[in-house]
C-alpha positions in Angstrom: -0.1 0.1 0.3 0.9 3.3 -0.7 0.5 6.1 2.1 0.5 9.4 0.7 -1.0 13.2 2.2 -2.2 16.0 0.7 -1.5 20.1 1.4 -4.1 21.8 -0.5 -6.2 25.0 0.6 -8.6 24.5 -1.5 -11.3 22.5 0.6 -13.2 20.3 -2.5 -10.1 19.6 -4.6 -8.5 18.3 -1.1 -11.3 16.2 -0.2 -12.0 15.3 -3.3 -8.3 13.9 -4.1 -8.3 12.1 -0.7 -11.8 10.8 -0.9 -9.9 9.2 -4.7 -7.6 7.6 -3.0 -9.1 5.7 -0.6 -11.0 3.9 -2.7 -8.2 2.4 -4.4 -7.2 -1.2 -3.6 -2.9 -0.1 -3.4 -3.6 3.1 -1.7 -5.1 5.4 1.4 -4.9 8.8 1.8 -5.1 9.2 6.0 -4.1 12.7 6.4 -5.3 15.6 4.3 -4.5 19.2 5.6 -4.8 23.1 4.4 -1.0 24.0 5.2 2.5 23.1 5.5 1.9 24.1 9.2 -1.1 22.6 9.7 0.6 19.3 7.9 3.7 19.8 10.1 2.1 19.8 13.8 1.1 16.0 12.7 4.4 14.4 10.7 7.0 12.3 12.5 8.3 9.3 12.4 5.3 7.0 12.6 2.8 9.6 10.0 5.3 10.0 7.3 3.7 8.9 4.1 5.1 7.6 1.1 4.0 10.5 -1.6 2.9 14.5 -0.8 0.7 15.7 -3.1 1.5 19.3 -2.5 0.1 22.3 -3.5 2.3 26.1 -4.1 0.6 28.7 -3.8 -1.3 27.9 0.3 -1.8 30.5 3.3 1.2 31.1 5.6 4.7 29.0 4.3 4.4 28.0 0.0 4.7 24.3 -0.6 8.0 25.1 -1.8 9.9 26.0 1.3 7.6 23.7 3.1 9.1 20.9 0.2 12.4 22.3 2.0 11.6 21.5 5.3 10.3 18.9 4.6 13.0 17.0 2.7 15.7 18.0 4.6 14.1 16.0 7.9 12.7 13.7 5.4 14.6 12.9 2.5 13.1 9.8 1.1 10.1 11.5 0.7 8.3 11.7 -2.4 6.4 14.9 -3.2 4.5 15.6 -6.3 3.9 19.5 -6.1 0.4 19.8 -6.9 -0.5 23.5 -8.7 -2.6 25.8 -11.0 1.2 27.2 -12.3 2.4 26.8 -15.2 5.1 28.9 -15.5 8.2 28.1 -15.8 10.0 30.2 -13.0 7.2 27.8 -10.2 8.5 24.8 -12.4 12.3 24.9 -12.0 11.6 26.4 -8.3 10.3 23.9 -7.1 11.9 20.9 -9.2 15.5 22.7 -8.0 13.3 22.2 -4.1 13.4 18.7 -5.3 9.8 18.1 -6.3 9.9 13.9 -7.8 7.1 15.4 -10.2 4.9 18.5 -10.9 1.0 18.1 -12.0 -1.6 20.8 -12.6 -4.5 20.7 -10.8 -6.9 19.9 -14.0 -4.6 16.2 -14.0 -7.5 13.4 -14.4 -8.1 11.2 -10.9 -6.4 8.1 -13.0 -3.4 10.3 -14.2 -2.7 11.6 -10.8 -3.1 7.8 -9.4 -0.7 7.0 -12.3 1.9 9.5 -11.3 1.8 8.5 -7.8 2.5 5.2 -8.9 5.5 5.9 -11.8 7.0 8.3 -8.5 6.8 5.7 -5.8 8.5 3.3 -8.0 11.7 5.5 -8.0 10.3 7.4 -11.7 9.5 10.9 -11.9 6.3 12.3 -13.8 4.9 15.8 -14.9 1.3 16.9 -16.6 2.3 17.0 -20.6 2.4 21.4 -20.5 5.1 20.9 -17.9 6.8 18.8 -19.8 7.2 20.7 -22.7 7.8 23.5 -20.7 11.1 22.3 -19.3 11.7 20.7 -23.2 11.4 24.2 -24.6 13.8 25.7 -21.6 16.5 23.2 -22.1 15.9 23.7 -25.8 16.4 26.9 -25.3 19.6 27.1 -23.0 21.7 24.9 -25.2 20.9 27.0 -27.8 21.7 30.1 -26.6 25.1 28.3 -25.5 25.6 27.5 -29.2 25.3 30.9 -30.4 27.0 32.0 -28.3 30.2 29.6 -28.0 33.8 31.5 -29.0 35.7 30.3 -32.0 38.9 28.6 -31.1 40.5 31.8 -32.6 38.2 34.4 -30.4 39.5 31.5 -27.4 42.9 31.9 -28.8 42.8 35.6 -27.9 40.4 35.4 -24.7 43.6 33.7 -23.0 45.7 36.6 -24.5 43.7 39.2 -23.1 43.9 37.4 -19.4 47.6 36.8 -19.7 47.6 40.3 -19.9 49.0 40.7 -23.7 48.5 44.3 -25.8 46.2 43.7 -28.9 49.9 44.2 -31.3 51.1 41.4 -29.0 48.0 39.1 -29.3 47.7 39.6 -33.3 51.6 38.8 -33.4 51.0 35.8 -31.8 47.9 34.4 -33.6 49.8 36.1 -36.5 47.2 38.6 -37.2 46.9 41.7 -37.7 46.2 44.0 -35.1 42.4 45.2 -37.1 41.4 41.6 -36.9 42.4 41.3 -33.3 40.1 44.2 -32.9 37.1 42.7 -35.1 37.5 39.6 -33.1 37.1 41.4 -29.7 34.3 43.1 -30.8 32.6 39.4 -31.8 34.2 38.1 -28.2 32.1 41.2 -26.6 28.5 40.4 -28.8 28.7 36.8 -28.2 29.3 36.9 -23.8 27.5 39.8 -23.8 30.0 42.0 -21.8 31.2 45.4 -22.7 34.9 45.2 -21.8 38.0 43.6 -21.5 37.4 43.5 -17.6 33.9 41.5 -17.9 35.6 39.2 -20.5 38.6 38.7 -18.2 36.3 37.8 -15.4 34.0 35.3 -17.5 36.5 33.8 -18.3 38.8 33.1 -14.6 35.2 32.3 -12.9 35.2 29.6 -15.8 32.2 30.9 -17.6 34.1 30.6 -20.8 
């Protein structure tokens, strides 16, 4: 049997999901609270659930803050964010905080059951809209990284700047003209979104290039 707890401030949603889970043969939901604070007041070694369905926008402590507290003390608990929020900031803040899944509140009861089973078995589950946003985020990040990648010659010039070389010495070392060095540096500034040699050196030393 999979034990589940619900933290949701909407009475209708909370009671509806709890009643559904308790009607299943392989699940039971003895605890359903309207806030993180009320849930924490009854949480102990004997009442720790396998899975928690938790809203983000709760009265008092937010679901994300609550998840961090719960994970610190009970890292074995799987927490599914169950919310109306589908903006990228909330999604990635939740995932970075340790959420095992992210479901929107329009998710059907059978889909909630399926998500709980998958996550209990060590998997992860997201609503289709959320999964799409995650994919788009990483694709966008990779594309931006590819667009801003420096060429081998540009990296060579950056190393010259880090070592304190003048444009003339960089040109002589790279067997190019000073004007070509200046042209490369303009491209470097554009790709790295900086406006000075100092910013280029800082990014290089901090491992951002």
